[in-house]
Every structure is written in C-alpha cells, then in structure tokens.
MOPAC internal coordinates of N, CA, C and O (Angstrom, degrees):
PM7 1SCF
backbone

  N    0.0000 0     0.00 0     0.00 0    0    0    0
  C    1.4469 1     0.00 0     0.00 0    1    0    0
  C    1.5304 1   108.19 1     0.00 0    2    1    0
  O    1.2310 1   120.83 1   -45.38 1    3    2    1
  N    1.2890 1   116.03 1   134.62 1    3    2    1
  C    1.4635 1   120.63 1  -178.31 1    5    3    2
  C    1.5281 1   110.66 1   -78.12 1    6    5    3
  O    1.2310 1   121.21 1   -22.30 1    7    6    5
  N    1.3135 1   115.29 1   157.70 1    7    6    5
  C    1.4542 1   120.29 1   177.78 1    9    7    6
  C    1.5295 1   110.37 1   -61.54 1   10    9    7
  O    1.2310 1   120.88 1   143.25 1   11   10    9
  N    1.3013 1   115.92 1   -36.75 1   11   10    9
  C    1.4626 1   120.00 1   179.29 1   13   11   10
  C    1.5300 1   110.55 1   -59.75 1   14   13   11
  O    1.2310 1   120.88 1   137.48 1   15   14   13
  N    1.3322 1   115.92 1   -42.52 1   15   14   13
  C    1.4599 1   121.07 1   178.80 1   17   15   14
  C    1.5223 1   110.53 1   -65.33 1   18   17   15
  O    1.2310 1   120.81 1   138.18 1   19   18   17
  N    1.3200 1   116.05 1   -41.82 1   19   18   17
  C    1.4694 1   120.23 1   179.04 1   21   19   18
  C    1.5250 1   109.98 1   -60.50 1   22   21   19
  O    1.2310 1   120.39 1   130.76 1   23   22   21
  N    1.3296 1   116.85 1   -49.24 1   23   22   21
  C    1.4631 1   120.22 1   179.96 1   25   23   22
  C    1.5247 1   111.14 1   -58.96 1   26   25   23
  O    1.2310 1   120.49 1   137.63 1   27   26   25
  N    1.3169 1   116.66 1   -42.37 1   27   26   25
  C    1.4726 1   120.52 1  -179.32 1   29   27   26
  C    1.5225 1   111.43 1   -64.13 1   30   29   27
  O    1.2310 1   120.13 1   136.28 1   31   30   29
  N    1.3294 1   117.37 1   -43.72 1   31   30   29
  C    1.4641 1   120.57 1  -179.03 1   33   31   30
  C    1.5269 1   111.30 1   -64.68 1   34   33   31
  O    1.2310 1   120.59 1   136.42 1   35   34   33
  N    1.3186 1   116.47 1   -43.58 1   35   34   33
  C    1.4683 1   120.30 1   179.09 1   37   35   34
  C    1.5294 1   109.22 1   -64.87 1   38   37   35
  O    1.2310 1   120.68 1   137.02 1   39   38   37
  N    1.3141 1   116.30 1   -42.98 1   39   38   37
  C    1.4686 1   120.74 1  -179.70 1   41   39   38
  C    1.5205 1   111.30 1   -60.84 1   42   41   39
  O    1.2310 1   120.98 1   133.79 1   43   42   41
  N    1.3190 1   115.73 1   -46.21 1   43   42   41
  C    1.4638 1   120.03 1  -178.91 1   45   43   42
  C    1.5208 1   110.62 1   -61.76 1   46   45   43
  O    1.2310 1   120.63 1   137.52 1   47   46   45
  N    1.3332 1   116.40 1   -42.48 1   47   46   45
  C    1.4612 1   121.21 1  -178.79 1   49   47   46
  C    1.5297 1   111.55 1   -62.65 1   50   49   47
  O    1.2310 1   120.44 1   147.16 1   51   50   49
  N    1.3307 1   116.77 1   -32.84 1   51   50   49
  C    1.4644 1   120.50 1  -175.74 1   53   51   50
  C    1.5258 1   114.33 1  -106.74 1   54   53   51
  O    1.2310 1   120.45 1  -174.74 1   55   54   53
  N    1.3175 1   116.75 1     5.26 1   55   54   53
  C    1.4616 1   120.16 1   175.21 1   57   55   54
  C    1.5127 1   114.77 1    68.06 1   58   57   55
  O    1.2310 1   120.82 1  -144.66 1   59   58   57
  N    1.3406 1   116.04 1    35.34 1   59   58   57
  C    1.4609 1   120.91 1   177.60 1   61   59   58
  C    1.5225 1   108.33 1  -130.18 1   62   61   59
  O    1.2310 1   120.43 1    -0.27 1   63   62   61
  N    1.3249 1   116.79 1   179.73 1   63   62   61
  C    1.4627 1   119.63 1   178.94 1   65   63   62
  C    1.5352 1   110.19 1   -87.71 1   66   65   63
  O    1.2310 1   121.47 1   -20.00 1   67   66   65
  N    1.3114 1   114.80 1   160.00 1   67   66   65
  C    1.4620 1   120.27 1   176.47 1   69   67   66
  C    1.5279 1   110.20 1   -62.61 1   70   69   67
  O    1.2310 1   120.45 1   143.98 1   71   70   69
  N    1.3120 1   116.74 1   -36.02 1   71   70   69
  C    1.4682 1   120.82 1   178.36 1   73   71   70
  C    1.5304 1   110.81 1   -62.39 1   74   73   71
  O    1.2310 1   120.68 1   140.51 1   75   74   73
  N    1.3375 1   116.31 1   -39.49 1   75   74   73
  C    1.4685 1   119.58 1   178.01 1   77   75   74
  C    1.5275 1   110.97 1   -65.08 1   78   77   75
  O    1.2310 1   120.53 1   138.86 1   79   78   77
  N    1.3148 1   116.58 1   -41.14 1   79   78   77
  C    1.4638 1   120.69 1   178.80 1   81   79   78
  C    1.5209 1   109.83 1   -60.71 1   82   81   79
  O    1.2310 1   120.68 1   131.36 1   83   82   81
  N    1.3190 1   116.30 1   -48.64 1   83   82   81
  C    1.4660 1   120.80 1  -179.15 1   85   83   82
  C    1.5270 1   110.76 1   -61.09 1   86   85   83
  O    1.2310 1   120.38 1   135.48 1   87   86   85
  N    1.3149 1   116.89 1   -44.52 1   87   86   85
  C    1.4596 1   121.69 1  -179.03 1   89   87   86
  C    1.5319 1   111.03 1   -63.45 1   90   89   87
  O    1.2310 1   120.16 1   135.70 1   91   90   89
  N    1.3134 1   117.30 1   -44.30 1   91   90   89
  C    1.4602 1   120.97 1  -179.08 1   93   91   90
  C    1.5264 1   111.99 1   -69.47 1   94   93   91
  O    1.2310 1   120.34 1   143.20 1   95   94   93
  N    1.3212 1   116.96 1   -36.80 1   95   94   93
  C    1.4618 1   119.64 1   176.79 1   97   95   94
  C    1.5204 1   110.35 1   -64.12 1   98   97   95
  O    1.2310 1   120.20 1   137.04 1   99   98   97
  N    1.3199 1   117.23 1   -42.96 1   99   98   97
  C    1.4561 1   120.25 1   179.12 1  101   99   98
  C    1.5228 1   110.80 1   -66.00 1  102  101   99
  O    1.2310 1   120.28 1   142.59 1  103  102  101
  N    1.3214 1   117.08 1   -37.41 1  103  102  101
  C    1.4616 1   120.41 1   177.87 1  105  103  102
  C    1.5311 1   110.46 1   -62.51 1  106  105  103
  O    1.2310 1   120.27 1   141.87 1  107  106  105
  N    1.3246 1   117.09 1   -38.13 1  107  106  105
  C    1.4668 1   120.51 1   178.56 1  109  107  106
  C    1.5247 1   111.14 1   -67.13 1  110  109  107
  O    1.2310 1   120.45 1   138.61 1  111  110  109
  N    1.3371 1   116.75 1   -41.39 1  111  110  109
  C    1.4635 1   120.88 1   178.18 1  113  111  110
  C    1.5360 1   109.00 1   -63.62 1  114  113  111
  O    1.2310 1   120.39 1   132.53 1  115  114  113
  N    1.3167 1   116.86 1   -47.47 1  115  114  113
  C    1.4693 1   121.25 1   179.23 1  117  115  114
  C    1.5219 1   111.10 1   -56.74 1  118  117  115
  O    1.2310 1   120.43 1   135.15 1  119  118  117
  N    1.3163 1   116.79 1   -44.85 1  119  118  117
  C    1.4579 1   122.12 1  -179.46 1  121  119  118
  C    1.5311 1   110.58 1   -61.98 1  122  121  119
  O    1.2310 1   120.32 1   135.53 1  123  122  121
  N    1.3122 1   116.99 1   -44.47 1  123  122  121
  C    1.4656 1   121.26 1  -179.75 1  125  123  122
  C    1.5238 1   111.64 1   -63.08 1  126  125  123
  O    1.2310 1   120.42 1   140.67 1  127  126  125
  N    1.3179 1   116.80 1   -39.33 1  127  126  125
  C    1.4624 1   120.46 1  -178.06 1  129  127  126
  C    1.5284 1   112.86 1   -78.08 1  130  129  127
  O    1.2310 1   120.34 1   156.66 1  131  130  129
  N    1.3185 1   116.96 1   -23.34 1  131  130  129
  C    1.4660 1   120.43 1   179.83 1  133  131  130
  C    1.5298 1   112.68 1   -94.60 1  134  133  131
  O    1.2310 1   120.58 1   175.10 1  135  134  133
  N    1.3150 1   116.49 1    -4.90 1  135  134  133
  C    1.4596 1   121.71 1  -179.10 1  137  135  134
  C    1.5274 1   109.45 1   -56.55 1  138  137  135
  O    1.2310 1   119.62 1   -56.48 1  139  138  137
  N    1.3254 1   118.32 1   123.52 1  139  138  137
  C    1.4650 1   120.37 1  -174.33 1  141  139  138
  C    1.5317 1   114.48 1   -75.51 1  142  141  139
  O    1.2310 1   119.62 1   152.41 1  143  142  141
  N    1.3135 1   118.34 1   -27.59 1  143  142  141
  C    1.4657 1   120.54 1  -174.39 1  145  143  142
  C    1.5321 1   112.49 1  -111.17 1  146  145  143
  O    1.2310 1   120.93 1  -125.95 1  147  146  145
  N    1.3287 1   115.82 1    54.05 1  147  146  145
  C    1.4651 1   120.89 1  -178.98 1  149  147  146
  C    1.5234 1   111.23 1   -71.94 1  150  149  147
  O    1.2310 1   121.32 1   -33.11 1  151  150  149
  N    1.3243 1   115.08 1   146.89 1  151  150  149
  C    1.4603 1   120.06 1   173.87 1  153  151  150
  C    1.5260 1   108.13 1   -77.25 1  154  153  151
  O    1.2310 1   120.95 1   -12.90 1  155  154  153
  N    1.3076 1   115.79 1   167.10 1  155  154  153
  C    1.4721 1   119.84 1   177.01 1  157  155  154
  C    1.5232 1   110.69 1   -63.14 1  158  157  155
  O    1.2310 1   120.17 1   144.24 1  159  158  157
  N    1.3300 1   117.28 1   -35.76 1  159  158  157
  C    1.4647 1   120.79 1   178.06 1  161  159  158
  C    1.5313 1   110.85 1   -63.19 1  162  161  159
  O    1.2310 1   120.37 1   137.24 1  163  162  161
  N    1.3305 1   116.90 1   -42.76 1  163  162  161
  C    1.4699 1   120.88 1   178.15 1  165  163  162
  C    1.5212 1   110.52 1   -62.57 1  166  165  163
  O    1.2310 1   120.73 1   134.48 1  167  166  165
  N    1.3304 1   116.22 1   -45.52 1  167  166  165
  C    1.4673 1   120.31 1   179.32 1  169  167  166
  C    1.5226 1   110.98 1   -60.97 1  170  169  167
  O    1.2310 1   120.67 1   138.20 1  171  170  169
  N    1.3117 1   116.33 1   -41.80 1  171  170  169
  C    1.4641 1   121.33 1  -178.94 1  173  171  170
  C    1.5293 1   111.63 1   -62.34 1  174  173  171
  O    1.2310 1   120.79 1   133.77 1  175  174  173
  N    1.3065 1   116.10 1   -46.23 1  175  174  173
  C    1.4663 1   120.36 1   179.11 1  177  175  174
  C    1.5240 1   110.13 1   -63.56 1  178  177  175
  O    1.2310 1   120.31 1   134.74 1  179  178  177
  N    1.3196 1   117.00 1   -45.26 1  179  178  177
  C    1.4617 1   120.62 1  -177.99 1  181  179  178
  C    1.5194 1   111.99 1   -62.50 1  182  181  179
  O    1.2310 1   120.06 1   145.66 1  183  182  181
  N    1.3220 1   117.49 1   -34.34 1  183  182  181
  C    1.4699 1   120.01 1   177.83 1  185  183  182
  C    1.5225 1   112.09 1   -67.62 1  186  185  183
  O    1.2310 1   120.31 1   154.65 1  187  186  185
  N    1.3249 1   117.02 1   -25.35 1  187  186  185
  C    1.4705 1   121.37 1  -178.37 1  189  187  186
  C    1.5268 1   113.40 1   -78.57 1  190  189  187
  O    1.2310 1   120.02 1   160.79 1  191  190  189
  N    1.3077 1   117.56 1   -19.21 1  191  190  189
  C    1.4730 1   121.03 1  -175.70 1  193  191  190
  C    1.5274 1   109.79 1   -79.09 1  194  193  191
  O    1.2310 1   120.32 1   -64.04 1  195  194  193
  N    1.3329 1   117.00 1   115.96 1  195  194  193
  C    1.4630 1   118.80 1   177.77 1  197  195  194
  C    1.5336 1   110.45 1   -70.26 1  198  197  195
  O    1.2310 1   121.05 1   -45.07 1  199  198  197
  N    1.3278 1   115.59 1   134.93 1  199  198  197
  C    1.4604 1   119.62 1  -177.77 1  201  199  198
  C    1.5227 1   110.07 1  -149.34 1  202  201  199
  O    1.2310 1   121.04 1   -28.74 1  203  202  201
  N    1.3171 1   115.62 1   151.26 1  203  202  201
  C    1.4609 1   121.86 1   178.11 1  205  203  202
  C    1.5238 1   111.56 1   -72.77 1  206  205  203
  O    1.2310 1   120.58 1   153.88 1  207  206  205
  N    1.3314 1   116.49 1   -26.12 1  207  206  205
  C    1.4642 1   119.91 1   178.87 1  209  207  206
  C    1.5261 1   108.69 1  -132.21 1  210  209  207
  O    1.2310 1   120.42 1     9.18 1  211  210  209
  N    1.3090 1   116.81 1  -170.82 1  211  210  209
  C    1.4647 1   121.71 1  -176.45 1  213  211  210
  C    1.5326 1   112.10 1   -61.86 1  214  213  211
  O    1.2310 1   120.53 1   141.12 1  215  214  213
  N    1.3051 1   116.60 1   -38.88 1  215  214  213
  C    1.4668 1   122.16 1   178.13 1  217  215  214
  C    1.5243 1   108.00 1  -111.20 1  218  217  215
  O    1.2310 1   120.08 1   -54.02 1  219  218  217
  N    1.3384 1   117.46 1   125.98 1  219  218  217
  C    1.4655 1   119.02 1  -179.35 1  221  219  218
  C    1.5252 1   111.61 1   -70.39 1  222  221  219
  O    1.2310 1   121.67 1   -21.64 1  223  222  221
  N    1.3082 1   114.41 1   158.36 1  223  222  221
  C    1.4554 1   119.21 1   171.97 1  225  223  222
  C    1.5269 1   107.24 1   -76.99 1  226  225  223
  O    1.2310 1   120.97 1   -16.22 1  227  226  225
  N    1.3124 1   115.75 1   163.78 1  227  226  225
  C    1.4660 1   119.58 1   176.41 1  229  227  226
  C    1.5290 1   109.62 1   -57.68 1  230  229  227
  O    1.2310 1   120.44 1   141.20 1  231  230  229
  N    1.3290 1   116.77 1   -38.80 1  231  230  229
  C    1.4582 1   121.47 1   179.43 1  233  231  230
  C    1.5281 1   111.29 1   -63.37 1  234  233  231
  O    1.2310 1   120.22 1   136.92 1  235  234  233
  N    1.3165 1   117.19 1   -43.08 1  235  234  233
  C    1.4645 1   120.59 1   179.14 1  237  235  234
  C    1.5285 1   110.75 1   -62.66 1  238  237  235
  O    1.2310 1   120.55 1   138.31 1  239  238  237
  N    1.3100 1   116.56 1   -41.69 1  239  238  237
  C    1.4583 1   120.30 1   179.84 1  241  239  238
  C    1.5298 1   111.01 1   -66.98 1  242  241  239
  O    1.2310 1   120.18 1   135.51 1  243  242  241
  N    1.3171 1   117.25 1   -44.49 1  243  242  241
  C    1.4612 1   120.76 1   179.62 1  245  243  242
  C    1.5230 1   110.74 1   -62.47 1  246  245  243
  O    1.2310 1   120.31 1   136.62 1  247  246  245
  N    1.3117 1   117.01 1   -43.38 1  247  246  245
  C    1.4803 1   120.41 1   178.79 1  249  247  246
  C    1.5224 1   110.88 1   -62.23 1  250  249  247
  O    1.2310 1   120.15 1   138.12 1  251  250  249
  N    1.3321 1   117.32 1   -41.88 1  251  250  249
  C    1.4588 1   120.91 1   177.60 1  253  251  250
  C    1.5178 1   110.36 1   -61.48 1  254  253  251
  O    1.2310 1   120.21 1   130.41 1  255  254  253
  N    1.3200 1   117.20 1   -49.59 1  255  254  253
  C    1.4590 1   120.88 1  -177.81 1  257  255  254
  C    1.5240 1   111.53 1   -64.00 1  258  257  255
  O    1.2310 1   120.34 1   141.11 1  259  258  257
  N    1.3182 1   116.95 1   -38.89 1  259  258  257
  C    1.4597 1   120.28 1   178.10 1  261  259  258
  C    1.5221 1   110.98 1   -63.54 1  262  261  259
  O    1.2310 1   120.36 1   139.66 1  263  262  261
  N    1.3308 1   116.91 1   -40.34 1  263  262  261
  C    1.4680 1   120.03 1   179.30 1  265  263  262
  C    1.5188 1   110.64 1   -67.51 1  266  265  263
  O    1.2310 1   119.84 1   144.79 1  267  266  265
  N    1.3194 1   117.91 1   -35.21 1  267  266  265
  C    1.4621 1   121.28 1   177.37 1  269  267  266
  C    1.5278 1   110.40 1   -65.83 1  270  269  267
  O    1.2310 1   120.74 1   138.35 1  271  270  269
  N    1.3286 1   116.19 1   -41.65 1  271  270  269
  C    1.4587 1   120.07 1   178.77 1  273  271  270
  C    1.5321 1   110.10 1   -64.57 1  274  273  271
  O    1.2310 1   120.74 1   136.67 1  275  274  273
  N    1.3306 1   116.20 1   -43.33 1  275  274  273
  C    1.4764 1   121.03 1   178.82 1  277  275  274
  C    1.5124 1   111.64 1   -59.65 1  278  277  275
  O    1.2310 1   120.57 1   137.78 1  279  278  277
  N    1.3246 1   116.52 1   -42.22 1  279  278  277
  C    1.4644 1   121.33 1  -179.58 1  281  279  278
  C    1.5214 1   111.32 1   -73.40 1  282  281  279
  O    1.2310 1   120.81 1   161.73 1  283  282  281
  N    1.3094 1   116.05 1   -18.27 1  283  282  281
  C    1.4532 1   119.98 1  -176.96 1  285  283  282
  C    1.5158 1   112.83 1    83.63 1  286  285  283
  O    1.2310 1   120.71 1  -167.98 1  287  286  285
  N    1.3271 1   116.25 1    12.02 1  287  286  285
  C    1.4661 1   120.35 1   178.26 1  289  287  286
  C    1.5104 1   109.83 1   -77.03 1  290  289  287
  O    1.2310 1   121.15 1   -43.05 1  291  290  289
  N    1.2961 1   115.41 1   136.95 1  291  290  289
  C    1.4665 1   119.92 1   176.77 1  293  291  290
  C    1.5207 1   108.34 1   -83.61 1  294  293  291
  O    1.2310 1   120.50 1   -49.12 1  295  294  293
  N    1.3039 1   116.65 1   130.88 1  295  294  293
  C    1.4660 1   121.45 1   173.76 1  297  295  294
  C    1.5108 1   104.80 1   -97.69 1  298  297  295
  O    1.2310 1   120.31 1   -69.46 1  299  298  297
  N    1.3353 1   117.02 1   110.54 1  299  298  297
  C    1.4771 1   119.02 1  -176.36 1  301  299  298
  C    1.4995 1   112.88 1   -61.40 1  302  301  299
  O    1.2310 1   120.10 1   180.00 1  303  302  301

C-alpha cells in the first residue's frame, strides 16, 4: 500500500485532508525526536530508524516500523 493511500484512508476515517494527516504525522515525529528528556529506550529506537537527515520523515518511520512488524522484531 502506498503512503498516499495510507494518508487518504486515515484522512477519510477522521474527516480531514490527506495533507493534514501528513503534516500532523510529521509534527509528531519531529516532536518525538526533539524531546529533550528521552529515555534510553527511546534513544535506542530512534537510532535504529534509517533516515536521510537527523529526523526521519513520517514515511521513513512508517516504512521502518512496517519492516519491523514484517520481520516479527519487537520494537521496545
């Protein structure tokens, strides 16, 4: 399933636009990565997420999490 399809389905379910879903998801990722008082578990998980820059895009995070679920790896 494409990211575009995911955004559209979530948007439709919540009565918002796909652009709003994408923007809010990215805001949540940004907030999590900028959080000053992260636990060691949070830091460990964040280091595992492959990203083009310091903070991953929502798409990069979703792809990482989906691959972890597919592999059956537990993300602590």
